[in-house]
Backbone bond lengths (Angstrom), bond angles and torsions (degrees), N, CA, C in turn:
res aa  C-N    CA-C-N  psi(-1)  N-CA   C-N-CA  omega(-1)  CA-C   N-CA-C  phi
1 X - - - 1.461 - - 1.528 109.66 -
2 X 1.341 117.11 122.18 1.459 120.11 -177.65 1.528 111.03 -78.77
3 X 1.342 114.85 173.75 1.467 120.26 -174.93 1.524 111.85 -61.06
4 X 1.320 117.13 -41.43 1.463 120.40 -178.47 1.529 111.23 -63.64
5 X 1.331 115.74 -42.60 1.463 119.62 179.65 1.516 110.87 -66.17
6 X 1.345 116.71 -41.55 1.467 120.10 178.56 1.522 110.76 -61.42
7 X 1.328 116.36 -41.27 1.465 119.85 179.97 1.526 111.12 -65.57
8 X 1.339 116.29 -40.14 1.462 119.95 178.61 1.525 111.02 -64.39
9 X 1.339 116.35 -43.33 1.467 119.86 179.75 1.524 111.10 -65.08
10 X 1.332 116.78 -37.09 1.464 120.22 178.02 1.528 110.50 -65.58
11 X 1.328 116.47 -40.06 1.468 120.13 178.40 1.522 110.68 -65.24
12 X 1.319 116.87 -42.57 1.465 120.43 179.10 1.525 110.98 -63.81
13 X 1.333 116.52 -38.04 1.467 119.75 177.01 1.525 110.25 -64.13
14 X 1.337 116.74 -39.24 1.460 120.61 177.35 1.521 111.92 -64.60
15 X 1.316 116.41 -38.08 1.472 120.81 177.49 1.524 110.14 -64.13
16 X 1.328 116.54 -45.28 1.470 119.72 179.30 1.523 111.15 -61.95
17 X 1.328 116.00 -40.88 1.461 119.87 179.69 1.528 111.13 -64.74
18 X 1.333 116.58 -44.14 1.466 120.68 179.14 1.523 110.88 -64.09
19 X 1.331 116.36 -43.17 1.464 120.19 179.75 1.526 110.85 -63.62
20 X 1.323 116.65 -39.74 1.465 120.17 178.75 1.521 110.66 -59.89
21 X 1.331 116.84 -45.46 1.469 120.06 179.12 1.524 111.11 -59.75
22 X 1.324 116.43 -44.29 1.465 120.34 -178.00 1.530 111.39 -69.61
23 X 1.328 116.75 -44.77 1.465 119.68 179.08 1.528 110.34 -59.91
24 X 1.329 115.69 -39.56 1.462 120.51 -177.40 1.528 111.07 -69.27
25 X 1.324 117.13 -42.51 1.465 120.59 -173.92 1.526 113.29 -83.13
26 X 1.334 117.28 -31.96 1.462 119.59 -173.24 1.523 114.44 -115.73
27 X 1.316 116.62 -15.00 1.461 119.88 -176.28 1.513 110.72 95.27
28 X 1.317 116.03 141.81 1.463 121.04 -174.21 1.523 112.39 -58.19
29 X 1.319 117.73 -45.61 1.462 120.97 -174.81 1.525 112.82 -64.38
30 X 1.329 116.80 -27.65 1.464 120.38 -174.77 1.526 113.28 -85.11
31 X 1.310 117.42 -9.10 1.467 121.19 -175.54 1.524 110.18 -97.48
32 X 1.331 116.05 135.57 1.462 121.32 177.62 1.530 109.87 -110.06
33 X 1.315 115.52 167.27 1.464 119.67 175.79 1.528 110.37 -61.80
34 X 1.329 116.77 -35.93 1.466 119.90 178.10 1.525 110.93 -62.84
35 X 1.336 116.71 -38.64 1.466 120.68 177.13 1.527 110.73 -61.25
36 X 1.319 115.31 -44.44 1.466 119.77 -179.36 1.525 110.12 -64.83
37 X 1.328 116.47 -42.10 1.457 120.28 178.52 1.519 111.81 -59.24
38 X 1.336 116.70 -44.91 1.468 120.14 178.65 1.524 111.15 -63.31
39 X 1.327 116.15 -40.09 1.464 120.31 -178.31 1.524 111.84 -62.80
40 X 1.325 116.26 -37.26 1.463 120.37 -176.34 1.526 112.15 -96.51
41 X 1.348 116.77 -6.66 1.458 120.42 178.13 1.510 114.60 83.11
42 X 1.336 116.32 33.01 1.464 121.22 178.72 1.525 109.76 -121.49
43 X 1.313 116.09 143.48 1.457 120.11 172.34 1.522 108.48 -68.05
44 X 1.338 116.03 151.99 1.464 119.99 -176.74 1.526 111.64 -54.95
45 X 1.335 116.71 -41.72 1.458 119.63 -179.87 1.518 112.65 -62.27
46 X 1.325 116.21 -37.73 1.466 120.42 178.89 1.520 111.43 -69.10
47 X 1.322 116.68 -36.53 1.462 120.95 -179.32 1.527 111.05 -60.91
48 X 1.331 116.68 -39.53 1.464 120.37 -178.87 1.526 112.09 -68.39
49 X 1.313 116.82 -14.22 1.465 120.15 175.23 1.528 110.62 -68.98
50 X 1.349 115.97 -26.29 1.464 120.99 -177.28 1.525 112.58 -99.52
51 X 1.318 116.89 -39.85 1.465 121.75 179.58 1.522 109.37 -139.16
52 X 1.318 116.18 138.02 1.468 120.42 -175.99 1.520 112.85 -73.31
53 X 1.339 117.08 -31.38 1.463 120.97 -177.66 1.527 108.77 -162.36
54 X 1.324 116.10 174.96 1.466 118.64 -176.67 1.528 111.58 -73.05
55 X 1.344 117.48 -23.14 1.459 119.73 175.08 1.531 110.35 -63.41
56 X 1.320 115.51 -40.17 1.462 119.79 178.93 1.529 110.53 -66.92
57 X 1.322 116.86 -36.44 1.466 120.26 176.98 1.524 110.06 -64.40
58 X 1.330 116.32 -46.10 1.459 120.17 -179.55 1.525 111.05 -62.15
59 X 1.319 116.12 -40.14 1.464 119.72 177.92 1.531 110.35 -62.47
60 X 1.329 116.86 -39.56 1.467 120.76 178.55 1.525 111.12 -66.88
61 X 1.332 116.99 -37.21 1.466 121.08 177.09 1.522 110.01 -61.95
62 X 1.326 115.70 -45.75 1.462 119.93 179.97 1.526 110.98 -65.06
63 X 1.334 117.11 -40.15 1.464 120.59 179.81 1.527 110.92 -62.35
64 X 1.336 116.66 -40.02 1.462 120.43 178.49 1.525 110.66 -65.37
65 X 1.322 115.97 -38.08 1.461 120.67 177.33 1.526 110.68 -63.06
66 X 1.332 116.85 -41.23 1.457 120.68 179.06 1.531 111.27 -66.33
67 X 1.338 117.04 -36.93 1.466 120.44 177.13 1.521 110.76 -63.26
68 X 1.328 116.10 -43.03 1.459 120.24 178.53 1.524 110.34 -63.63
69 X 1.330 116.83 -40.68 1.459 120.80 177.73 1.523 110.50 -60.33
70 X 1.328 115.85 -42.18 1.464 119.91 -178.95 1.525 111.26 -66.86
71 X 1.331 116.98 -38.41 1.468 119.67 177.67 1.528 110.76 -62.22
72 X 1.324 115.96 -40.56 1.465 120.17 178.61 1.522 110.29 -64.64
73 X 1.339 116.85 -43.01 1.459 120.37 -179.51 1.529 111.67 -62.59
74 X 1.319 116.39 -39.32 1.466 120.07 179.04 1.525 110.75 -62.05
75 X 1.336 116.01 -40.39 1.462 119.77 -179.82 1.522 111.49 -68.60
76 X 1.332 116.25 -38.14 1.464 120.40 -177.97 1.524 111.37 -70.87
77 X 1.327 116.42 -40.65 1.471 121.25 -173.16 1.525 111.38 -88.72
78 X 1.317 116.52 58.49 1.462 120.99 179.72 1.524 109.95 -87.76
79 X 1.319 115.20 141.21 1.465 121.31 -179.37 1.530 111.02 -77.32
80 X 1.333 114.83 165.10 1.456 121.36 168.99 1.513 116.12 94.78
81 X 1.342 118.15 -2.22 1.461 120.30 -179.16 1.529 109.96 -94.23
82 X 1.341 116.06 160.25 1.457 118.22 176.47 1.525 109.82 -74.30
83 X 1.328 116.22 172.43 1.462 120.74 -172.61 1.527 112.18 -61.14
84 X 1.321 116.97 -48.40 1.470 119.35 -176.95 1.530 111.34 -62.65
85 X 1.323 116.95 -44.03 1.465 120.50 179.28 1.519 110.75 -64.09
86 X 1.330 116.70 -39.96 1.465 121.08 178.12 1.524 110.79 -59.02
87 X 1.330 115.98 -47.26 1.466 120.48 -178.36 1.525 110.92 -64.69
88 X 1.328 116.47 -49.43 1.463 119.87 -176.30 1.528 111.89 -66.23
89 X 1.332 117.27 -40.89 1.465 119.56 178.56 1.526 110.83 -62.20
90 X 1.330 116.04 -39.70 1.459 119.57 179.47 1.528 110.69 -66.64
91 X 1.323 117.13 -49.58 1.463 120.63 -179.04 1.528 111.19 -59.29
92 X 1.324 116.26 -47.88 1.467 120.15 -178.05 1.522 111.63 -65.84
93 X 1.334 115.85 -44.41 1.458 119.56 -176.11 1.513 113.27 -65.46
94 X 1.336 116.48 -47.90 1.466 119.82 -179.10 1.523 110.51 -68.67
95 X 1.332 116.51 -40.53 1.466 119.25 179.44 1.530 110.74 -61.74
96 X 1.325 116.85 -45.34 1.463 119.94 -179.37 1.526 111.28 -62.20
97 X 1.330 116.13 -43.27 1.462 119.75 179.00 1.529 110.56 -63.15
98 X 1.335 116.66 -46.29 1.467 120.70 -179.16 1.524 111.29 -65.09
99 X 1.325 116.75 -39.89 1.469 120.25 179.61 1.523 111.01 -65.31
100 X 1.323 116.58 -45.41 1.463 120.56 -177.65 1.524 113.00 -67.92
101 X 1.340 116.55 -25.28 1.468 120.86 -177.62 1.528 112.29 -110.19
102 X 1.317 117.22 11.64 1.468 120.53 -173.13 1.526 111.92 -57.98
103 X 1.334 117.21 -50.62 1.462 119.96 -178.54 1.530 110.98 -63.11
104 X 1.322 115.77 -37.97 1.463 119.83 179.80 1.526 110.69 -65.21
105 X 1.337 116.92 -43.19 1.459 120.17 179.41 1.527 111.15 -64.31
106 X 1.335 116.42 -39.67 1.462 119.77 178.36 1.525 110.74 -63.59
107 X 1.335 116.15 -44.33 1.463 120.45 177.70 1.522 110.61 -60.71
108 X 1.334 116.28 -44.90 1.459 120.58 -177.04 1.526 110.65 -64.39
109 X 1.317 116.33 -39.72 1.465 120.16 178.27 1.525 110.95 -62.53
110 X 1.331 116.57 -43.13 1.468 120.22 178.96 1.525 111.25 -65.28
111 X 1.326 116.36 -41.84 1.463 120.39 -178.84 1.520 111.25 -64.76
112 X 1.326 116.64 -43.10 1.466 120.51 179.32 1.525 110.21 -63.34
113 X 1.333 116.70 -42.15 1.466 120.22 178.82 1.528 110.85 -61.07
114 X 1.335 116.16 -38.31 1.463 120.22 179.88 1.527 111.90 -70.40
115 X 1.327 116.92 -23.52 1.469 120.48 -177.39 1.520 112.60 -75.24
116 X 1.331 117.65 -20.21 1.456 119.38 176.77 1.517 113.76 119.96
117 X 1.333 116.56 165.55 1.471 121.89 -172.57 1.521 114.97 -63.59
118 X 1.327 118.23 -32.11 1.460 119.46 -178.02 1.528 111.07 -65.40
119 X 1.334 116.33 -44.47 1.460 119.42 178.62 1.525 110.64 -69.45
120 X 1.324 117.07 -36.48 1.467 120.42 176.15 1.523 109.83 -57.46
121 X 1.325 116.53 -43.74 1.463 121.01 179.67 1.524 111.12 -63.19
122 X 1.331 117.14 -45.24 1.464 120.83 -178.60 1.524 111.42 -64.09
123 X 1.325 116.21 -43.56 1.459 120.39 -179.68 1.528 110.56 -67.31
124 X 1.324 116.98 -39.62 1.465 120.49 177.86 1.521 110.78 -60.30
125 X 1.320 116.19 -39.87 1.465 120.38 179.11 1.527 111.11 -65.58
126 X 1.340 117.02 -40.87 1.465 119.71 -179.69 1.524 111.00 -67.61
127 X 1.319 117.29 -36.40 1.462 120.12 178.85 1.525 111.48 -72.74
128 X 1.322 116.04 -34.21 1.464 119.30 175.20 1.522 110.36 -64.35
129 X 1.330 116.14 -38.71 1.461 120.27 178.03 1.524 110.88 -65.10
130 X 1.340 117.11 -40.83 1.462 120.71 176.78 1.525 110.38 -61.55
131 X 1.331 116.10 -41.90 1.469 120.58 178.67 1.524 110.57 -61.43
132 X 1.334 116.84 -43.48 1.465 120.29 179.51 1.530 111.05 -62.48
133 X 1.331 116.34 -40.71 1.464 119.63 178.92 1.522 111.02 -64.27
134 X 1.329 116.06 -41.10 1.460 119.92 179.81 1.521 110.73 -64.47
135 X 1.326 116.70 -44.47 1.467 120.00 177.56 1.526 109.90 -60.13
136 X 1.331 116.48 -40.16 1.458 120.06 178.84 1.521 112.44 -62.11
137 X 1.334 116.68 -42.08 1.468 119.85 178.86 1.526 110.98 -66.26
138 X 1.326 115.68 -42.52 1.460 119.05 178.65 1.524 111.14 -65.33
139 X 1.326 116.55 -37.90 1.465 120.25 177.78 1.524 110.47 -62.36
140 X 1.334 116.89 -39.85 1.463 120.45 177.92 1.530 110.66 -64.03
141 X 1.334 116.25 -39.07 1.464 120.15 176.86 1.526 110.56 -62.78
142 X 1.333 116.24 -45.81 1.459 120.37 -178.91 1.527 111.19 -65.48
143 X 1.326 117.08 -37.81 1.468 120.82 177.62 1.524 110.32 -62.81
144 X 1.327 116.17 -41.65 1.461 120.59 177.82 1.528 110.64 -62.93
145 X 1.329 116.52 -41.05 1.462 120.59 179.41 1.533 111.07 -69.10
146 X 1.327 117.32 -32.56 1.468 120.42 175.33 1.526 110.34 -63.26
147 X 1.325 116.22 -43.41 1.460 120.59 -179.58 1.524 111.34 -63.80
148 X 1.329 115.61 -28.39 1.467 119.97 179.56 1.529 112.13 -90.40
149 X 1.329 116.32 4.92 1.455 120.91 175.22 1.512 115.66 79.25
150 X 1.341 117.97 16.70 1.466 120.36 -178.68 1.523 112.83 -96.62
151 X 1.328 116.66 -10.76 1.464 121.05 -178.64 1.522 108.67 -130.56
152 X 1.326 117.04 139.76 1.455 122.20 179.41 1.521 112.02 -53.91
153 X 1.312 116.35 140.41 1.461 120.75 -175.84 1.521 113.53 -73.92
154 X 1.343 117.90 -17.59 1.468 119.74 -176.96 1.528 112.76 -87.70
155 X 1.327 118.32 -2.71 1.464 121.35 -176.86 1.527 111.17 -92.71
156 X 1.327 116.04 136.16 1.464 121.13 179.55 1.527 109.59 -78.10
157 X 1.333 118.74 126.32 1.469 121.23 -179.15 1.528 113.46 -56.61
158 X 1.345 117.34 -38.27 1.467 119.85 179.98 1.526 111.37 -63.56
159 X 1.329 116.56 -39.26 1.461 119.80 179.09 1.525 110.96 -65.26
160 X 1.324 116.51 -38.10 1.460 120.09 177.40 1.527 110.58 -65.79
161 X 1.334 116.59 -35.77 1.459 119.96 176.33 1.515 111.79 -61.67
162 X 1.333 116.01 -45.90 1.466 120.17 177.39 1.527 110.99 -61.73
163 X 1.329 116.10 -38.08 1.463 120.06 -179.33 1.530 111.10 -64.89
164 X 1.330 117.15 -41.57 1.465 120.20 178.23 1.526 111.15 -62.88
165 X 1.320 116.92 -41.60 1.463 120.18 177.09 1.525 110.09 -62.53
166 X 1.334 115.98 -38.52 1.461 120.02 176.89 1.518 112.42 -61.59
167 X 1.332 117.03 -34.86 1.462 120.16 177.99 1.530 111.23 -64.26
168 X 1.331 116.66 -37.51 1.466 119.51 177.79 1.525 110.49 -66.01
169 X 1.337 116.46 -43.11 1.471 119.71 177.35 1.530 110.32 -60.03
170 X 1.329 115.85 -39.54 1.463 119.55 178.67 1.522 110.57 -63.73
171 X 1.331 116.46 -41.17 1.465 120.32 179.31 1.524 111.13 -62.84
172 X 1.338 116.90 -43.87 1.462 120.44 178.76 1.526 110.50 -63.47
173 X 1.324 116.29 -38.59 1.463 120.36 -178.26 1.525 111.51 -65.49
174 X 1.333 116.67 -48.98 1.468 118.51 -177.58 1.525 111.23 -70.34
175 X 1.340 117.07 -25.26 1.467 119.46 178.75 1.525 111.41 -74.67
176 X 1.323 117.44 -49.10 1.462 120.27 -171.38 1.530 113.83 -98.26
177 X 1.333 117.13 -16.32 1.466 120.06 177.77 1.524 110.75 -112.69
178 X 1.320 116.03 -40.92 1.457 120.21 -176.72 1.509 115.00 -81.53
179 X 1.335 117.43 -9.84 1.455 120.09 174.86 1.514 115.58 83.51
180 X 1.331 118.42 15.03 1.462 120.66 176.54 1.525 109.23 -68.27
181 X 1.328 116.75 136.09 1.462 120.93 -179.37 1.527 110.43 -72.96
182 X 1.326 115.36 154.42 1.459 120.41 -179.72 1.526 111.48 -59.88
183 X 1.336 117.15 -37.24 1.465 118.99 -177.95 1.528 112.90 -73.47
184 X 1.330 117.11 -7.92 1.462 120.96 176.99 1.530 112.52 -91.99
185 X 1.338 116.56 -10.69 1.461 120.93 -176.09 1.534 112.60 -61.75
186 X 1.347 120.37 -45.42 1.478 118.91 -179.64 1.525 113.31 -56.32
187 X 1.344 116.78 -42.74 1.465 119.36 178.85 1.530 111.01 -66.10
188 X 1.329 116.34 -36.12 1.456 119.81 178.15 1.528 110.66 -64.13
189 X 1.337 116.80 -41.30 1.461 120.29 178.20 1.526 110.90 -63.10
190 X 1.325 116.80 -38.04 1.466 119.79 177.36 1.526 110.35 -61.76
191 X 1.328 116.63 -41.43 1.470 120.02 178.49 1.526 110.86 -66.09
192 X 1.338 116.30 -42.49 1.465 120.27 177.98 1.529 110.59 -60.13
193 X 1.330 116.07 -44.90 1.464 120.59 -178.39 1.523 110.76 -63.38
194 X 1.331 116.12 -42.33 1.464 120.22 179.49 1.526 110.96 -62.49
195 X 1.336 116.65 -45.11 1.466 120.67 179.86 1.526 111.00 -63.83
196 X 1.328 116.89 -41.71 1.462 121.05 179.30 1.526 110.10 -62.48
197 X 1.334 115.99 -45.82 1.459 120.11 -178.25 1.523 111.65 -64.37
198 X 1.325 116.79 -39.04 1.467 119.69 178.64 1.520 110.71 -61.96
199 X 1.328 116.35 -35.82 1.455 119.99 -179.45 1.512 113.82 -72.91
200 X 1.334 117.04 -38.84 1.467 119.26 -173.73 1.520 113.37 -92.69
201 X 1.331 117.87 -10.36 1.465 119.83 -178.20 1.518 113.09 -112.94
202 X 1.311 117.96 -6.33 1.461 121.76 -172.59 1.525 111.15 -71.91
203 X 1.319 117.44 99.41 1.457 121.65 174.39 1.513 114.41 58.26
204 X 1.295 118.98 108.04 1.465 121.85 179.60 1.519 110.20 -62.15
205 X 1.362 115.49 129.14 1.464 120.02 -178.37 1.517 112.00 -112.99
206 X 1.343 116.41 10.22 1.448 119.23 -177.00 1.513 112.15 -78.06
């Protein structure tokens, strides 16, 4: 990447950061391109050189968020661990990421909804693709564990991937809706892992 490209990418990152602050504090509908330009120190005409409109900026913000999510998933879904470690690392890693970014995800969801149905459709498609990739990585992990004799041979790896994702959703639900304290989460994950292992290791039926 040459100097000019690096400078352009840095400017675009600054625009996304400024837009995020404004969207978060004032609401997506209330922010104009001129507002974003002032926030980042660019004239309106210069801003349009980088992004055509605020919808395009919001889409870029969401895309960057999805890239970060994918990087986290790649780190969490590492091969070579035993079943219990695989389950606990996944639960802890995804939960921590979701917890730390919860307010940001809620804001982003509201902003996208305010931008209109076309952007909602595009963002939904990108998130569905991320979900498919995550299920694929988890399925590969489960297949590896099956080959090592830690998972029943009659279970479909993709189904186990969906089940693990469901466990994370359950953890988020009981934490933020069910009133479970943060210090109780580690013990809950241990119980989830034990229940999962009992289901997938109980007597090979293949």
